[in-house]
Phi, psi and omega in degrees: 000132180291163179298319179302316179295323178297317181296315180298319179294321178299312180298318181298315182290323178293326180295335176303325179274319192286336182270000180259133174291166184295148176275134181291151177222168179297147180095353177266129178255156177284120183278072190303313182298316179294318181296322178297322178294319178294320177298322180293339181256019187293344178264356178278130190300322187233136175237129174245134177240103186241123179193158178294175178301148174088006180262007172077031180299311180297319180300313180297316179299315181296319180292321179293320179299320181295331183264339189289139177286155177090176181283141182223135174252145181234139176217118172268115184278151173217184188300330181295336179283002178291344170275121183306325180294316177294319180302311182293326175300317179296316179298315180300316179295323177296319180291320178295317180298330180271356183073025182261357184234144181299122180298133177087343182291326183218066184294323177210090183304132181243027181291136176292154180305323186272001176239359178301315183295318188271339184230311189301315181298319179294322179298316179294316180301321181291337182267359177295145181271109184292341181274000181239075181301137182196201185213151174242120180259121179246108185256150176060048177298333181295349177283347178283129186245015173236144178294329180297323177291320177296325176297322178293318176301317177299320179294322177297317179297321185277330191242342177266331182296138184134284172300326176228161172268136179250123180244130186234131177242131182202163177286333177210166179263014182302131178085359180253151186277050185294320180298317179297311181295323178296317181293334180273355179072027183244016186238131171248133188237137168241133183235189182307313182298324181289330184268351178296141182278147174266182186295323180295316179294324177299316178298323179294322177299312180301319181294318180297322179286337180099029179250117178293141182242114174236350177193169169090358181293332178300319180293320178299313181298321182293316185280326180273342184053035177079011181292112187304316181297319179297320178296315180297315180295324176298315179297319179296320180295318180295320178297328180279355175120007176299136190286328184220153175293317189298320187288326191250012176296138185265133175263163180276038179258130187301315182295316181295319180298315180299315179297320180295311180301318182294315188274321191255318185271314183265347181292344183269352186264155182298154181301322181298319179290322178298322177296319177300313181299311185294314185288327179283352181291349175291346183261133176279337174228145185233140169219164181302305181300320179298311181295323177302316183289312185290319183268357179055057181214183178238167172062031179293328179299319178294321179297316180297317179298319179294322178296318178297319180295335180272001181062030184274056172053042174240137189241124175288144182256348179217165185290337181275359181058042176267320183244144181223170167216156175276148172302144185303325179296312180293321181298314179302316181295313184297319180294319177295322180293319178296318179298321183285318189262326184221060183298332183290343182276342189296313183298313178299323179296313178297322181297315178293324176298318178300318180297315181298312182294322178295317181291337185252017171080029175240072190298320185284328172295322176300317182292324176300316182288330173297318176299314181295330178278352183072024182271074185299318182294315179296318178296316181298322179296322178292321177296320179301320182287337190249347190306312183296318184288321178298319176298315182297332179278357179082018184259061184294326181298320177296311181298316180297321178297318177299314181294322178298319180298317179295323176293309184299328181265013175053040179261324190294335178297335179275357182229072184301328178293323177290321176299326177294319176299316178297319179295321178295317178297316179298323179299314181289340178274000180076032181242079183295329178295313177297321179296319179294324178297318176294322181299324179296331178280332183279316191254002178230134180277172183302337180271002179089007180268147178292132180291135179296140181305325182294341182265001182279139176272176184295323179295320179298321180289322175300312180302312183291329177296315178293329178292324179051034183290338183256011178102168187293318185296318179287329174297321178294318179297315179301316181297316181295321179291327176294318179298316180296322182286328184286321185085165190286346184259358186289141182284346176269001187299321182296329178289317178298320178294323176296321178298317178295319182297318180294318179293321180293322176302315181289335182272313189240353181109164190289330181297324183290341183266347190296319181298321178297317179296324179298316179293314181297328185293314182291331176291316181292324177295321180296327180271358186056037177274079190301320181302315181280338172296316182294319181289324178297317177296320180295320180295322177291326176295320180296321177297322178294321178297320179299329178272003183066026179263076187289332180294313178294322179299318180296321178298314180296318181294320177300319178294323179296317180295322177296318178297317180298316182293312183291330180270358183064041188257022186299339180240036176258142178301326182290350181269346186301315183297315180299319180295319179296317179293323176298322178294319179297318180294318178297318179296321180296328178279357181085009179269076190295316182295320176297318179297318179294321178297316178296322179292326176297321176295321179293318180300323180296337179276345188307323179298341180276348183269090188238181179293347180293331176229069193296321182295309179295321182296310182293318178303314181294318180296323178295318177293327177294318178297319178298319180295319176301317181295321179294338176261013179060029179259082185291319180298318178297318179297318180293322179298317180295318181294330175294322176297317179297319180297321179298321179290316182296327179299329180267325181238078187282346186261069183249025172061225186297337179298329179295318178295318177298320179298313182297319179298315181290325179294320178295321178298318180293326183295338181271357183264153180289164177300146178257162179285143180284131181209195183304323183290347181269005176300139178284168178299321178296319178292326178291327175293323181286323190309311181298330181288343175292340178291331192279178177279357187290141175281169178303314177299321180291322176297319178302320178297321181291326184263358180061041174227170183281162176301321180298318179297317179300314181297318180298315179294323178297317179297323178293321177298315180303316182296315183288333177267000179059046177229175183230009181211164179297316180298316180293325179295318178296316180298317180294319180297322176294319183299318184269357174092009178286337175236133180295142179279000000 
C-alpha cells in the first residue's frame, strides 16, 4: 500500500472514533440546568465551553447533542488535526456524516495547509445546506498544538456559524477569536462557574455511584467548589471504603489530586493492575491487542473491560468496546507517575507502540511514538519515505512539523539527504531562508567544512540543481549525476529529470529539454505526482509555442489546467507557468476576460517564485510578463520584471534566461507608463491579501507573517490604492472579483 493510501486509510480509521460522541457511563448525571441554558441559546451562532480538566465539557456537549433538534455533527479533535489540511478534512467528514454538507461538493478536500484558512473554510461554508439547520460540535480543541490549526477553528467559528451552530469545547480560549465574536453579539459562553455542580447534582452523582448520602455534602461542596471530577472521585473513594466525607473530599488542586488518586482511589487496586495502568498511559488510545504487544502481556482486552466496569475513569471509544481512552485527569496522573517511578520504561514502551501502529496501518501514530521514544533515526527514515507524497497531498504543516522536530532534536544533520528533501520542499513553498538553512546542513559538515562532491547523495544533487547557485552548467551536472545515482525505478527520478530539463533549457534552449520533459511526464503521471505533471505539461506547451504549434500547445495547457484543478494546486509554484501560458492562449483567441482571470491566478502565485528556485522562477516570471504585455498591462509586466531582476541580482549565472530577460526589459523600456492596478501588487502585498479574508486583526496577521502591525497596515493601504477601494471588505470583494483570491 502506498503512503498516500496509508494516510487516507489512517484518517478514515481515526474518524471512526473521532466522529462519535462520548459514550455515557455510570456516575454521570444529566446536567439539566446547563442544558437548559444551552437550549435557550440554540439560535446563537457560536457557543464556547471553556473550563479546566474535570468540569465535564465533553459530557455536557454530548448530552446537549443528544437532546438538540436538527442534524448534528461531532468531531473529537486530536494532535493529528494540528495540520490545517487534516483538520478541515475531519470537519468535512463530520458535516457529511450529519447530512449538513452538500453530497459530492467536497468528496475529498485537497486544500493545501497554507490555503485552508484563506480558501478552504469558505469553500466548505458555501457547501453547507441552508435547509438543514443543525450544529457542529468540536471537542478537545486544546489538543491542537499549532496556531495555524487554531486559526482554522477561529475561521470556522466566524464564517460557518449561521447556517449551523458551532459549539467549541476547550481548556482555554487561547488562539480563538472570542473577543471579536463577543463584540459582534454572536457568542454564547459557558465557563468554569457555569459548569460547577450544585448540591442537588452532587447528591445525584453520589446516588449514581451507589453511595448513600445522609450528611456531609456541605463539606464536599466546600472543598470541591463544585468541581465535577472532584465530586465523582470523592464518591468513588467513599464507595471504596473511605471513612468520612469531610476527610476525603477532593479539591481542584493538582498536587492534592495526585496525592488523592495515589492514596485513595488507586491505592486499593493490585500492584499488577497499577502497573498496567501506568505503563499503558503512554497510549492515547487503547485496545486489547495493542496493550498486549506494548506491555508484553496477555488478556489486556479483559483488563480494559473490567476497568470500564469499575468506573475507573476509562472511556470507550466505539460501540464494540474495542478501543478505549483514559480520562484526561487519570491520564495526566498516570504519565506523571510513570515518569517519576519508572522513567527508564517510557522509551521501550513508546518504541513497541510505534512498531504496532506501523504494522497495523497507523503511520502517523507510529511516528508520534517514535518521537516520544527519541528514535530519531527511525523517525527520519519514515519522513524520508513520505516527504514527497506528503508535500504532494498539500500537507505542508505536517511535513514542516516533522522537519522542525528533526532540527530541534539535532537529528537532521545526520541525514543530509532528508535535509535536502526538506530544503527542496521549502524552496517550492517560497521560503528561501528555510531552504538556505537546510542547505547548510546538506553541504556543510558539523565542523563547518564544505562536503566533498563525491559524498553527496542524489537528493542533495537535485536540491542543488534547483538552487543553481553555481550556475547553469553545474546545475546540469548535478541533475545528471542524480539521475545516474537514482536508477530507472526510483520514484524521485521524474524530479531529477525535471531538474535536468530546466537546467538544459537555460543552457541550450527549450527544444533540447522537450524530450526529457516527455520522459519525466509519463513517470510523474504514473506516480500521480501532480505538481511535476503540471509543470511538465506546461514546459511541453512552451516548446510547442516556440515551434508556432499553437494547437498542440493548447492541448498541453488544457491538460495542465485539469491537473492543477484536480490536484488542488492553484497555489503551487509549479502551476505558475501553466497558468501564464493558458492566459496567453486565451488572449490569442480574443478571450480577454478569461485571460485576465487566469493571470490573476498566476499573480497570486508570484510570492512563491523566489531565489530558492531561480531557474523555474525567472522562466515563469518572464512568461508572466509576456502575458501581461499581451493584455496591455504594462504596469503588471514591469512589476513582474522587478521580481525577476531581484532574483538575477543574487543568481546572475542563469544562462540563456539572462538574455531573454534583457530583451524583454529593453522592450518594456520603450513603452509608456502603465496604470497601477491589481497586477502591480508586490509579493509582500500578495502574501498579505489572502489573510484579509480572515477574522485575524492586523497585529495577529503581523504575527503570522513575522512583520509589525505598522507594516501590515502600510501594505494594506497600498493594496486598497491599487485595487481602487477604501476598506478591507471592499478589498476582499475586489480581489475575489479579479481572481486574486479563490471564490
